[in-house]
N, C-alpha and C positions, 0 to 999 in steps of 0.2 A: 268354712270352705264353700266356695261357689259350687253348687251342685249341677251346673250346666257347663258345657264346653261348646266351642265353635269348631267345626271341621275346617281347618285351614283358612283359606281366603274367601270361601264361598258364602259365609254367613249361615250355613246349614247348622242349626243348633241341635245338640244331643244331650242326653243326661251324661254326667261325668262317669257313670258306670254303664257299660253295655253288657249284653248277654251273648255268650258264644254258643252256637247251636250245633257244634260237632257231635256232642254226645247224644242229642235227641234224634240223630240220624239212624241210630241203632247199629246193628252188625253189618259189616262189609269187609272185604279182604282184597289183598293183592293177588295177582295171577298165580303166585306160588303158595297161596294159603296163609300168608301173614295177616293176622287180624288188624284192621285199621279203624275199627270203631271202639266203643267203650262198653261193649256187651249189650245184652238185651234191654229193650225199652218198652214202656207202656205208652202208646201214642196218646191215649186220653189224658194220662197224667202229664205228658209233655205239653199238651194244649192248655191244661189247667195252669201249669207252671208259667207258661208264656203270658197268659192273661193275668195271673197273679203279679208278675213282674210289671206289667203295664199299670195295674192298679197302684203299685208302689212307686211309680214315677220313673221307671226305666223306659226310655224311648229309642234305644239303639239296639238292634239285633244283627249279629254277624253270623252268616252261614257260608256255605260253599256248595257249588253244584255237586261235587263229588262226595260230600258227607252222606253216608248211607246210600251212595249211588243215586242221588236225587231225592231221597226220602226226607232229609232234613228240610229242604226247601218246601216240599209239599206240606209237611206238618206245620212249619212256620206260617205258610200262606193261609192254611186253614185256621190256625190259632188267631191270627190277626183279624181275619174276616173284615168286618165293616170298620174296624179301627185302623186299617192300613194307613190312612191319612195322618194318624197321630204319631207315626213312628218313622224312623230312618232305618231302612233295610240295606244291609251290605251283603253282597255275595261275591264269589270268586270263580274264575275260570282258568283253564289251561290243562287240566287233567281229563283223560278220556276214560269212560267207564261204561259198564253194561248194567242197565237198570234191572234187567231180568235176573241175572245171576248175582247182582250186587258185588261186582268185581271191578277193581281198578285195572284198566288194560293198557295204559300208556299215558303219553302227554302229547300235546299239539300246540305249538306256538305260532301257527299261521294266522293271518288276519281272517281268512275264510272261516277257520274254526271258531275264532272269537265271536263272529257274528252268529254262527249257528248256536254256539253255547249260550249267548245272551238271549236269543229267541226262546231257547228251551227253558232257561231259568225264569224268564218272564211268565211262561206258561205254568211252570210248576208252582211258582209263588203266587199265581193268580193276580198279577198286577200289570200295569201298563208302563211302569218305569222302575228302574233300580236306583236307589239314592247314591250308593257308593259301589262301584264295580272294581274288583281287585284282581290283578294278575296273581295267580296262585303258584307260579313256577319260580321259586326263590332264586334259582341260579340261571335263569334264562339269559341268553346272549344279549348284552347291552344294545347292540345295533338293532337286533330284532325287537327289543323292548321299546326302542325309540319309535319304531314303526307302529307298534301296538298302542303306544301313547298317543300318536297322531290319529289312530283309528278311534280311540276313546273320545278324542275331541269331536270326531264325526258323530259318534253316538250321542254326545251331549247336544250337538246341533240338531240332531234328529229327535230329541226329546226322549230317547230311550233310557238314558242315565243322567243323573245330575252332576256326578263327580266321579273321580276314580283314584286308585292308589295301587301300590305294589306291596304284596306280602313277601317281604324279604328281610334277612338279617344283615345284609350288606349295604352300608351307608352309600358307597359309590353307586350301586345299582339304584337305590332309592332316589339318589340325586338326578339320575337320568329321567325318571318319571316326573320328578318335581319341576322339570323345565316346562311342563305343560300347564296351560292356564288353569285348567280345572282339576289338576292334581291337588288333593287337599290333605293327604295323610300318607303315612307308611304304617303297615301292620308288621310288628316285629316281636320277638321273644323278649320279655322282661318280667322279672319278679325280684323279690328281695334277695333271693339266693343267686340270681343271674342278672346282674346289673348290665345296662347297655349304654354306657356313657357317650360313645360316639354317635349313636342313633339319637339320643336325647338332644345332643348338641346340634345335630343336623336339623332336627325338627324345630328347634329354637331359631336357628339361623335362617331357615327357609319358610318359617311360618306354617309348618305342617302339624296336624294332629298326630299324636303318637298312640296308635291303637295297640294295646299290649296283649299279645297272645301268651298263653300259659301263665297268667298272673298268680295262680295258686300252685305253680310247679307241678302240673298234672295231678293235683290232689295231695301232694306232700305237705302243702301249707294249710290243709284243713285240719290236721291233727288226727285224722281218722286212720292213717296208715301206720302199721306197726311192722317191725322187722320180722321177716319170716312169714308174714301174712300172705296167703296165696290169693291170686286174682282169678276171676272167671276166665274160661278159655277164649271167649270172644272179645276180650279186652286187650287193646294194643299194648298195655303195660305188662301183660302176662308173658309176652315175647317181645321185649322192647327192641325196636330197630336201633341202628347205631346212633342216630341223631337224638334219641330220647334219653336224656341224662337223668340220673336220680333213681333209676330202676335197673334191676338185673333179673336174670331168669327166675329167681326165687321170690321176687317181689321188690319192695322198696330197698334201696341201697342204705345199709345201716349208717354209713358216713354222712349221707345227706340227712337222715333222720336226726343224727346227733346235732347237726347245725340248726335244724328246726327247733329242737329242744332248747338249744342255747338262746334262741331268739324269743322264746315263749313269753317271758316276763315283759319285754318291751312291746311285743305285738298285741298282747292281751290287755294292755293298759286301757283305762277309760271304759271298762266293761265290754270291750270288744271280744269277739271270738277270735281264734287264731287266724282264720281266713279273712275276717274283717280287718284285722291288723295288717295282713299282707297287702290288701287293697289300699289301706290307708298309707302304707309306705310308698306305693306308686303315685298316689296323689301328692304326697309331700315331695317326691323326687322331681316332678316337673308339672307346671300348670297346664301342660298340653296333653297329659295322659288320659286315655280312656281304656281302663282295663276291661277285658271281656271274659270273665270267668264262665266256665261251662256249668250246666245244670241238667238234672234229670227228674227232679221232683219239686213239688210245691215248697217243701221244707227247705230245699237248697235255694230256691228262688227267694224265699223270705229272708234267709240268712245273708245271702249275697247283697240283696237290696238294702238290708238293714245297715250295711256299712256306710251308706250315703249320709245318714243322720249323725253318724259318729265322726265323720270328717277325716281329715288328713293327720298324720303324725306331725309332731313338732320338729323344728330344726335340730334341737338337742337329741331327740330320739333317733333322727337320721344318723347323727354322728355316733350315737351309741351302737346302732346296728353295724356301722362300718368298723367300729372298735371290736365288737364281738366276732365279726367275720374276718378280722385282720385285713381289711381292704385299705 
């Protein structure tokens, strides 16, 4: 398997595996107290994990201004330090938050806010440009999105960003952004349990990179979750919002765990861990995929990065997965 990918039409090269930086933002919450992070983190361990990923060939890091209410960007910026030039940094905007109280306070789709948000992200990341700037409002109005797309072209001309994308699961919305010259990707949900055929088709048709959010199904595909196993209070999965599938108030949904168990033999072939097999499925699914699993420790960084040398599943294994899941 080719271990490098190109982001869309720009020629920006990235490793075929990226690292998602949501979890290293630590705890934050919605205005009504819903946890939005993954629980407590150790910032020093996060920094070590980012540097470990770099040493293992990962050159793409995806964060968002709202993860940890700005904290994820700060930690990533510190971890990259002098190696900033070696990596492609992606972040997102559109959500409004209070850094002091670590609270999500709303959303803002205005062009004025986009510029303020970009300036703030550059400061927190301690960089003079963002490689990939992504709209984080998945269901934003398409007409407003077209305006923001044109603004992103301005940001490119000003040298503040190199390229942009939309983080959305709606192919029609993704196509609106894709009309822009420097739109290179769409970030969307995809994993072996939740296929995204329309989005993969759109990426193929329009020459976009497919950046895969939740490639390990929020941890279900690591094999570490058990039925009835409680999650810590500050973890979003302990009180799953409506959009978060595979979890219920008591922990992981047993029906989802049963599907993971059914896939175990295929995904752990070739000496892979279950999580490495889940990433291998995405690489086999499309040559445009860049899965971005989350991480909170050096051990997780090593395990995720280890998937690169094991490569993609075979076509036969893809077919076997579909047979098991009755797709």
